[in-house]
C-alpha positions in Angstrom: 7.2 20.5 9.0 5.8 18.9 5.9 8.3 16.4 4.5 8.2 15.9 0.7 10.6 13.8 -1.4 11.1 14.5 -5.1 8.3 12.7 -7.1 9.4 9.6 -9.1 7.2 8.3 -11.9 6.8 4.6 -12.1 5.3 3.0 -15.2 3.8 -0.4 -14.1 2.6 -2.8 -16.6 1.6 -2.3 -20.3 -2.1 -2.8 -20.5 -5.4 -1.0 -19.8 -9.0 -1.7 -19.6 -10.2 0.0 -22.8 -9.6 -0.6 -26.5 -10.5 -3.7 -28.6 -11.7 -6.8 -26.9 -8.8 -9.1 -25.8 -8.6 -12.6 -24.5 -8.3 -12.7 -20.7 -4.6 -12.9 -19.8 -3.3 -11.4 -23.1 -1.9 -7.9 -22.6 -2.5 -5.2 -25.1 0.4 -4.2 -27.4 2.2 -1.0 -26.7 0.5 0.7 -29.7 -3.0 -0.4 -28.4 -2.1 0.7 -25.0 -1.0 4.2 -26.1 -3.9 4.6 -28.4 -6.6 3.8 -25.9 -6.0 6.9 -23.8 -6.6 7.6 -20.1 -9.9 6.4 -18.7 -12.0 9.1 -17.1 -12.5 8.9 -13.3 -13.0 11.0 -10.2 -10.0 12.8 -8.7 -8.4 10.7 -6.1 -5.2 9.8 -4.3 -3.8 6.4 -3.1 -3.0 6.5 0.6 -1.3 3.5 2.2 0.6 2.2 5.2 4.1 1.4 3.9 4.7 -2.3 3.2 1.0 -2.9 2.9 0.7 -3.5 -0.9 1.1 0.0 -2.2 2.7 -1.2 -5.5 0.1 -3.9 -5.9 -2.8 -1.4 -6.0 -0.8 1.1 -8.0 -0.3 -1.7 -10.6 -4.0 -2.4 -10.6 -4.9 1.3 -11.1 -2.4 1.7 -13.9 -3.9 -1.2 -15.8 -7.4 0.1 -15.0 -6.8 3.8 -15.9 -3.9 3.8 -18.3 -2.0 6.3 -16.1 1.5 6.4 -14.7 2.0 6.7 -11.0 3.6 9.7 -9.2 5.6 8.4 -6.2 5.6 11.7 -4.4 5.8 11.0 -0.7 4.2 13.3 1.8 4.1 12.7 5.6 3.0 15.1 8.3 1.8 14.4 11.8 -1.2 16.0 13.5 1.2 18.1 15.6 3.0 19.4 12.5 -0.2 20.2 10.7 -0.3 23.9 11.5 -2.7 26.3 9.7 0.1 27.3 7.4 1.1 23.7 6.6 -2.6 22.9 6.0 -2.9 25.7 3.5 0.1 24.5 1.6 -1.0 20.9 1.7 -4.5 21.9 0.5 -3.0 23.8 -2.4 -0.8 20.8 -3.2 -3.8 18.5 -3.2 -5.8 20.9 -5.4 -2.9 21.0 -7.9 -3.1 17.3 -8.5 -6.5 17.6 -10.2 -6.5 16.8 -13.9 -2.9 15.7 -13.9 -2.0 12.7 -16.1 -0.9 10.5 -13.3 -2.0 8.8 -10.1 -0.7 10.3 -6.9 0.4 8.0 -4.0 1.0 9.2 -0.5 1.4 8.0 3.1 -0.5 10.4 5.5 -1.9 9.4 8.9 -5.5 10.0 9.8 -6.6 13.0 11.8 -9.7 15.1 11.3 -8.0 18.1 9.7 -6.2 15.9 7.2 -9.5 14.2 6.2 -11.1 17.7 5.9 -8.3 18.7 3.5 -9.2 15.9 1.1 -12.9 16.5 1.4 -12.7 20.3 0.9 -10.5 19.7 -2.2 -13.1 17.3 -3.6 -10.5 14.5 -3.6 -11.5 10.9 -3.0 -9.0 8.5 -1.5 -8.2 4.8 -1.7 -6.6 3.4 1.5 -4.7 0.2 1.4 -4.3 -2.1 4.4 -2.6 -5.5 5.0 -2.3 -7.8 7.9 0.2 -5.9 9.9 2.0 -9.0 11.0 2.7 -9.8 7.4 3.8 -6.2 6.9 6.3 -6.4 9.7 7.9 -9.5 8.2 7.9 -8.0 4.8 9.7 -4.9 6.2 12.4 -7.0 8.0 13.3 -8.7 4.7 13.0 -5.4 2.8 15.6 -3.9 5.1 18.0 -6.7 4.4 18.5 -5.5 0.8 19.5 -2.0 2.0 22.4 -0.6 3.9 23.4 2.2 6.2 21.4 4.1 8.8 18.7 5.5 6.4 16.9 2.7 4.6 14.1 4.3 2.6 11.6 5.5 5.1 13.2 3.7 8.1 16.0 5.1 10.2 18.3 2.3 11.5 21.1 2.1 14.0 22.8 -0.4 11.7 25.7 -1.2 14.2 23.0 -2.6 16.6 20.4 -3.8 14.2 22.3 -5.7 11.5 23.8 -8.4 13.8 20.4 -9.3 15.2 18.6 -12.6 14.4 15.3 -12.5 12.5 13.4 -12.9 15.8 15.3 -10.0 17.3 14.7 -7.8 14.2 11.0 -8.4 14.3 11.1 -7.3 18.0 13.2 -4.2 17.0 10.7 -3.2 14.3 7.8 -3.7 16.8 9.4 -1.7 19.6 11.7 0.8 17.8 14.6 -0.2 20.0 17.2 0.5 17.4 15.2 1.6 14.4 12.1 3.6 13.6 9.1 2.2 15.5 7.3 1.0 12.4 4.0 0.1 14.0 3.7 3.1 16.2 4.6 5.4 13.3 2.9 3.8 10.4 0.1 1.7 11.8 -1.6 3.3 14.8 -1.9 6.8 13.3 -3.4 5.4 10.0 -6.1 3.1 11.4 -8.6 5.9 11.5 -8.8 6.0 7.7 -10.7 2.7 7.8 -13.5 4.3 9.9 -14.1 7.1 7.4 -17.3 6.8 5.4 -15.9 8.9 2.6 -12.9 6.9 1.4 -12.5 3.3 0.1 -10.4 0.8 2.0 -9.0 -2.1 0.0 -7.3 -5.1 1.6 -4.1 -6.5 0.2 -5.3 -10.0 0.9 -8.3 -9.4 -1.4 -6.4 -7.7 -4.3 -3.5 -10.1 -4.4 -5.4 -12.9 -6.1 -4.4 -16.6 -6.3 -0.8 -15.9 -7.2 -0.3 -14.4 -3.7 -2.5 -16.9 -1.8 -5.8 -15.0 -2.2 -9.0 -15.9 -4.1 -9.8 -14.8 -7.6 -13.4 -14.0 -6.7 -12.2 -11.7 -3.9 -9.8 -10.0 -6.3 -12.4 -9.4 -8.9 -14.8 -8.0 -6.2 -12.0 -5.6 -5.0 -11.4 -4.4 -8.6 -15.2 -3.8 -9.0 -15.2 -1.8 -5.7 -12.4 0.4 -6.9 -14.0 1.0 -10.3 -17.4 1.8 -8.8 -15.9 4.2 -6.3 -14.0 6.0 -9.1 -17.0 5.9 -11.5 -15.1 3.9 -14.0 -17.2 1.6 -16.3 -15.7 -1.8 -17.0 -16.9 -4.9 -18.7 -16.6 -8.3 -17.1 -13.8 -9.2 -19.5 -11.9 -6.0 -18.7 -12.2 -6.6 -15.0 -10.9 -10.2 -15.4 -8.0 -9.0 -17.5 -7.1 -6.4 -14.9 -7.2 -9.2 -12.2 -4.8 -11.4 -14.2 -2.3 -8.6 -14.6 -2.7 -6.8 -11.3 -0.3 -9.2 -9.6 1.9 -9.5 -12.6 5.2 -9.3 -10.8 7.5 -12.4 -11.3 6.7 -15.2 -9.0 8.0 -16.6 -6.8 10.1 -13.6 -5.8 12.4 -14.9 -3.1 14.9 -13.0 -1.0 17.5 -15.1 0.7 18.5 -13.5 4.0 18.9 -14.2 7.6 19.6 -17.9 6.8 16.1 -18.5 5.4 13.9 -17.8 2.4 11.0 -15.4 2.1 8.5 -15.3 -0.7 7.3 -11.8 -1.4 3.6 -10.9 -1.9 2.2 -13.9 0.0 -0.5 -13.8 2.6 0.1 -15.4 6.0 3.9 -15.3 5.8 4.1 -14.0 9.4 3.2 -17.5 10.7 6.6 -18.8 9.4 8.6 -16.2 11.2 6.9 -15.1 14.4 8.0 -17.0 17.4 5.9 -17.1 20.6 7.7 -14.1 22.0 7.0 -12.1 18.9 3.3 -13.1 19.0 2.9 -12.1 22.6 4.7 -8.8 22.1 2.5 -8.0 19.1 -0.6 -8.8 21.1 0.5 -6.6 23.9 1.5 -3.6 21.8 -0.8 -3.7 18.8 -3.5 -6.3 19.4 -6.2 -3.7 19.5 -5.3 -2.3 16.0 -5.2 -5.9 14.6 -8.8 -6.4 15.8 -9.9 -2.9 14.5 -8.5 -3.7 11.1 -10.5 -7.0 11.1 -7.6 -9.4 10.9 -8.5 -11.2 14.2 -11.8 -11.3 16.1 -10.0 -11.3 19.5 -6.6 -11.8 21.1 -6.7 -15.6 21.0 -4.4 -16.3 18.0 
């Protein structure tokens, strides 16, 4: 059955790419922001693996298009995607056209789902991140939540909470006492990167210098998004979007599990994966890591 949570609108940032010329790094005033109006673009949705930079790209798109973000969450497996569900989902996708917001979703790849987007004339931007970083991010994300239902993750808290960080990484990888994050949200999603119709954006490219990335890669990623959506931007506008895309406070540090973790940084997994975690990841998800382009082989 199609699961859908009540949409929540997030307003991220207070700048956009149109309006009077501004110095790079200086946000528009609220009046200038409101007066500039939404930028025209092709109909699209943002589809992402949870904990893989969804809010980062949503922030980028808001600054680019001057639109708020609809956080409606829709998840359906291939087995659940009956003809009746497909009709309802198709109608839902069609209803998004022309709306004054950007829709974000998490849906796995299978041919009928891709067909639903194509038949509706909807483009999609798919976000990926090194899944090892995503796993560590998730472990610390769960530390700030309590109970047996923590956002999209089901947890047996009596078993999970007393575990060490190494054991929690193992639990997230195997699903021993929580949702199997990788089997549920990685493997079924990898197929989107093989589609010739959508655009795949890497967290590591979009994050920029503030998150350990490169400014040139960030600017190139923004240009890719704009070109894909048929949005015309000047070089100054692109650079201003780059400055403000990763505009979250930094460093953002969560203190948990007896250590510190800086959010939004690339390569964090190296600080937290022990040898057992690495070997387990290689055994269970090494193929997907290579398919996503984060390692050339299993020798890491």
